[in-house]
Wavefront OBJ file of the C-alpha trace (Angstrom):
o trace
v 22.548 52.888 26.678
v 21.437 51.049 24.482
v 23.620 50.385 21.088
v 21.530 49.576 18.004
v 23.726 47.943 14.785
v 22.093 47.265 10.996
v 20.298 44.416 10.678
v 22.690 42.426 8.863
v 25.616 43.241 11.522
v 23.109 41.841 14.385
v 21.601 38.960 12.620
v 23.463 37.331 9.983
v 20.273 34.873 9.420
v 18.354 37.904 7.525
v 20.575 38.506 5.256
v 19.482 37.237 1.587
v 21.911 35.098 0.231
v 23.213 34.950 -3.020
v 21.767 33.681 -5.945
v 23.684 30.741 -6.589
v 22.577 27.781 -9.510
v 21.232 25.159 -7.654
v 22.852 21.455 -7.531
v 21.785 19.255 -10.067
v 19.689 16.918 -8.922
v 22.124 13.887 -8.626
v 24.128 16.135 -6.515
v 21.620 16.772 -3.990
v 20.484 13.074 -4.258
v 24.561 11.867 -3.833
v 24.476 14.881 -0.645
v 21.266 13.175 1.074
v 22.316 9.323 0.361
v 25.639 10.168 2.572
v 23.550 12.586 5.207
v 21.558 9.374 5.641
v 24.853 6.437 5.443
v 26.058 9.326 8.573
v 22.899 8.810 10.418
v 22.811 4.817 9.865
v 26.206 4.732 11.053
v 25.426 6.586 14.059
v 22.262 4.592 15.009
v 24.436 1.154 14.098
v 26.678 2.480 16.934
v 24.290 3.294 19.450
v 22.383 -0.447 18.671
v 26.230 -1.949 19.462
v 26.410 0.242 22.535
v 22.962 -0.999 23.778
v 23.378 -4.215 22.891
v 26.835 -4.203 25.163
v 25.262 -2.616 28.046
v 22.595 -4.785 28.631
v 22.160 -8.483 29.431
v 18.883 -8.932 28.505
v 19.361 -11.511 25.340
v 15.941 -10.559 24.106
v 17.309 -6.875 23.480
v 20.596 -8.496 21.810
v 17.932 -10.486 19.413
v 16.175 -7.590 18.207
v 19.276 -5.229 18.131
v 21.212 -7.283 16.641
v 18.389 -7.575 13.693
v 18.253 -4.039 13.691
v 21.842 -3.356 13.591
v 22.274 -6.228 10.711
v 19.569 -4.538 8.292
v 21.781 -1.025 9.357
v 24.478 -2.307 7.661
v 23.169 -3.699 4.472
v 21.625 -0.523 4.004
v 24.771 1.187 4.236
v 26.380 -1.249 1.761
v 23.427 -0.943 -0.632
v 23.277 3.301 0.074
v 27.127 3.364 -0.292
v 27.130 1.907 -3.351
v 24.425 3.766 -5.045
v 26.508 6.802 -4.245
v 29.801 5.560 -5.422
v 26.841 4.992 -9.076
v 25.819 8.749 -9.014
v 29.081 10.087 -8.596
v 30.583 8.157 -11.624
v 27.524 9.043 -13.360
v 28.412 13.042 -12.027
v 31.383 12.412 -13.231
v 30.763 10.694 -16.797
v 27.922 13.076 -17.516
v 26.100 9.726 -17.892
v 22.073 9.600 -17.941
v 21.188 8.335 -14.042
v 17.781 7.077 -15.497
v 19.187 4.458 -17.592
v 20.019 1.097 -15.371
v 23.573 -1.250 -16.951
v 22.478 -3.431 -19.735
v 23.977 -7.235 -20.087
v 25.864 -6.913 -23.004
v 24.553 -10.609 -24.549
v 21.140 -9.150 -24.522
v 17.995 -9.920 -21.910
v 17.410 -13.052 -20.707
v 14.111 -12.770 -20.098
v 12.050 -15.627 -21.067
v 8.345 -16.276 -20.171
v 9.456 -18.985 -17.647
v 11.343 -16.161 -15.490
v 8.251 -14.083 -15.506
v 5.779 -17.134 -14.374
v 8.710 -17.457 -11.869
v 8.890 -14.244 -10.370
v 4.674 -14.200 -10.476
v 4.760 -17.209 -8.069
v 6.719 -15.771 -5.653
v 5.270 -12.397 -5.680
v 2.284 -14.148 -5.285
v 4.131 -16.510 -2.384
v 5.950 -13.307 -0.843
v 2.480 -11.663 -0.300
v 0.838 -14.628 0.555
v 3.415 -15.645 3.522
v 3.377 -12.120 4.692
v -0.422 -12.319 5.091
v -0.285 -16.433 6.892
v 2.622 -14.586 9.509
v 0.785 -12.252 10.741
v -2.496 -14.298 11.134
v -0.563 -16.313 12.991
v 1.074 -13.735 15.382
v -2.829 -12.538 15.944
v -2.691 -16.490 17.344
v -0.714 -15.799 20.566
v -0.284 -12.221 20.378
v 1.020 -12.050 24.158
v 3.353 -15.348 23.672
v 6.447 -14.007 25.492
v 5.663 -11.023 26.243
v 4.601 -9.811 22.659
v 8.167 -10.702 21.342
v 6.665 -13.539 18.674
v 4.554 -11.271 17.401
v 6.657 -8.966 17.140
v 9.366 -10.898 15.663
v 6.842 -12.258 13.214
v 5.761 -9.465 11.905
v 8.792 -7.653 11.080
v 9.361 -11.499 8.741
v 5.920 -9.562 7.130
v 7.095 -6.636 6.361
v 10.459 -8.368 5.023
v 8.361 -10.516 2.620
v 6.771 -7.291 1.245
v 9.192 -5.795 0.886
v 10.274 -8.892 -1.124
v 7.137 -8.271 -3.983
v 8.630 -4.554 -3.853
v 11.375 -5.847 -5.338
v 10.077 -9.072 -7.262
v 7.661 -6.448 -9.096
v 10.694 -3.875 -10.114
v 11.897 -7.597 -11.816
v 8.778 -8.322 -13.316
v 8.312 -5.138 -14.728
v 11.586 -4.869 -15.989
v 11.381 -8.574 -18.142
v 8.194 -7.920 -19.457
v 9.091 -4.929 -20.912
v 12.506 -6.792 -22.223
v 10.209 -9.222 -24.163
v 8.210 -6.844 -26.052
l 1 2 3 4 5 6 7 8 9 10 11 12 13 14 15 16 17 18 19 20 21 22 23 24 25 26 27 28 29 30 31 32 33 34 35 36 37 38 39 40 41 42 43 44 45 46 47 48 49 50 51 52 53 54 55 56 57 58 59 60 61 62 63 64 65 66 67 68 69 70 71 72 73 74 75 76 77 78 79 80 81 82 83 84 85 86 87 88 89 90 91 92 93 94 95 96 97 98 99 100 101 102 103 104 105 106 107 108 109 110 111 112 113 114 115 116 117 118 119 120 121 122 123 124 125 126 127 128 129 130 131 132 133 134 135 136 137 138 139 140 141 142 143 144 145 146 147 148 149 150 151 152 153 154 155 156 157 158 159 160 161 162 163 164 165 166 167 168 169 170 171 172 173
């Protein structure tokens, strides 16, 4: 003999959720960033374990590079979360960046310097990839891999510098 139960009792996932207001955008962002920090902490621990278990110096080198990046990411994300939490507490605008009390220090020479850096980083990334293609199998591809990651860092730098350039150009208007 089989017994039956109402659907709600059988499977709680089939019950509709109560109507509640969605959390504010900044609160959702805080939660998402906190989740990512936790995931990166797990990855950093895994990297540490890998370097401890392997006697291969290449594993130590490459996983160490990843662990260093993870550590910088965690520090940056923690600062971003702290800033968002302060804004939630003080109901400040999360779209406004802090402005120096002394006004803008941007000048045309700084804009030109930023443009030069952008060009140099872009060209440097391209050149590193060119070098990597010359000897792709050197040390079983290790050098090509390192040069590619450096090229990607250069592209990351271009993105950061373009943001700064846009900010400085707007302050000069």
